[in-house]
N, C-alpha and C positions, 0 to 999 in steps of 0.2 A: 487495420492497417492506418486508417484515418477517418476523421468525421466530415461532415460537410457544413460546418458552420465555422467560418472564418472569425479570426480573432480580429478584434478592432484596435489591439497594440500589441507590441511585442511582448511575449510572455516572460520577462525577465525573472522569476521567481523560479517559475517550473524548469526553465533551461539552467539556474544556478543549481537547483536541487539534483538534476541530472548531472550536470557537471560535478559535483561533490561527490556524489555517489560514484560516478565514474572515476573520480581520482583515486578514493577510498580502494574501490575494486581493483585498480591496476596496484596499488600497494599491497593489497592482501595477495594477488597473484605472484607478484614480486617475492613473497616469505615462503612460498612453496611449502614443504611440509611444516614448516612453523605456522601457518595460517591459523590453526587450531589454538594457539596460545593467543592471538589478536581477538579472536572471537570469545574464548572463555573471560578475557581481560574486560571487553567492552561489549559483551552480548548481555541481555537481560536475561540472566539466570533466577527462576522463581525463587528457588530456595535460599538465594542469596539477598535480592533484591530488597527487602525492607530491615537489612542490616546495615544500610547505609541510611546517612542523614537525609532530609528532603532534598537538599542540593546535590548530592550524591546521586539520590535517586533519578532525579530529572537528567542527570549527566548521562545515566546508563540508558535511559529510556530514549534519549535522543541519540546515543551513540549507536545504539542497537539498530536502528533505523536507516544508518549508512552501511551496514555490514551485510555480506550476500555470501550464499553457502556453494555458488556454481554458476557457470556461464549461463544456463538457462534461467535460474533464478534472478539474475541481474540484468540479464536481457529483455525477460518477459515484463519485470516490473518497470523498466525505463521505459519500453513500448508503449505499456498502459499509461504511463504517466504523461508520455508526450501528446498521445491521443486524446485524453481527456482534461489533462489538467490546465491546458491553456485557456479554454472557454470557463471553466470555474475561477480560473484566476482573473480574468477579463471580466466577469461579473462581479466577482467580490472585490477586487482591488488587490493590490500586491501585498500588502501589510496584513490585510484580514484573511488572504488566502494562505499565506504562511501561517497566522495563528491556527488557522481550520486544519492544514496540514498536520501540523505537530499534535494539537489537540486529539484528531481522531485517531492519529497513531499512537499517542499515549492510551488512549482508551482502548485500542485494539491490543495493545501489549497487556494491559492490566487485566483485561477479560481472559487472557491466555493464563496469566498468573493465577488469578482465582480459579481456575478450572483445575489447574495442577500446580498448587503451591509448593510442592514437595521436590519439585522437577529439579534435577541438577544440571539439565539440558538447556543451555543457553538460548533464547531466542533471538534471532537476528531478522534482518530485513526491512524493505519499505513497504512490503505488500499491507500491512495494517492501514497506513496513511494513504496508500494508493487505494485501497478500499473505501475510506472515507471519500476520497475524491470521486471514485464511482458512485457513492451514494448520493454525494452533492449533484452531480451531473445527471442521474437519475431524475432527480426532482425538479432540476432547473431545464433539462432540455430532453423531454420525454420523447418528442417527434424529430429530433435529429436522427440522422440516417449513418451508420457507421459500416463503411467499407472493410469487409472481412474476408480472409483467405479461408475458403470452406474444402476441405478435402472430401471427394466423393470417390470411393474405392481408390482405383489408380489415379484419376485425374484430379486435377486443382482449379477450383474455379473461384472467381471474386464475384461476391455479391455485396448489395447493400441491405444491411438488416436495420429495423428502426431499433434507436437506443434502448427502448424501453423493454424490448424482446431481448436485445443482445445481453444487457446488463440483468434482466430478470434472470433469464437462463444462467448467468454466471452466478448469481446469488442462489439459485436454488440447487447448483451444483455444489457450492460450498456448505450449504446445510446437508447434501446428500452425503458429502464426503466426511463432514463432521460426524454424521451419524454411522459410518463405515469405521471411522478412528476410532470410536469408542468400542470396537470389537479388538483391538489390537494395540499394539505401540504407536504412540503418535510420531510422525516423522514430518507432518507439516501443519502448523497452527490454523486450521481452517477456522476454529472459534474467534481467532483475530481478526480474519477476514470478515466475519459475519459481524462481529462487532463493530468492527471500523466502519463497514456499509451502512450499517442501520444508525451509527452515530452521525456519519456524514449526512444520511437522508433528513434526520431530526434536526440537526444544527444548522442545515444550509440556509434556512429563511432567518434565522438570528443573526447569522454573521451576514446575511444579505441587508439585513433590516437597519442594524446599527453600524453607524459609520465612524471610524476613528479618525 
């Protein structure tokens, strides 16, 4: 639900990304049964991605990050970005955070494309980029505590979990789900989550070190 590290300044880039995702999602919902046309036009379809020129590829890789396939997909992504994005933006600065977000999102999408290059199914969602933010947070704030809603049988409890445990469990679940995905048809791009998280964890110090 939230972490225990206050931001030193308003996270304008994080809020702007959430705002843009929300506008696009409202437009998607307004299309009703024609939503699929938008997804196929602006999602990152592995079998078609490399038919575009480089500028076209970058456009599709970017547009795909602002599309979602359902309410839970949209709301879950925005909640994670709200909880973890502000602190990473605070540490990197606004411009570097935006570059970091986009780059880890591109890496996540390309990892999925590499794993299934003939797939005709478009990849959409901010999950890969947000996984990059989670990876960066994991490195920068391992001792932070995350307020988490924890269902226990029929009861719901709120507990504070160390970020290193919370995000470590999240990452392990992505690996487990990817292994299960290999047994059947892929409906969620767990490899993109894994690649995004790993890219974020590896690149965060580079973005923190060099100032633009």
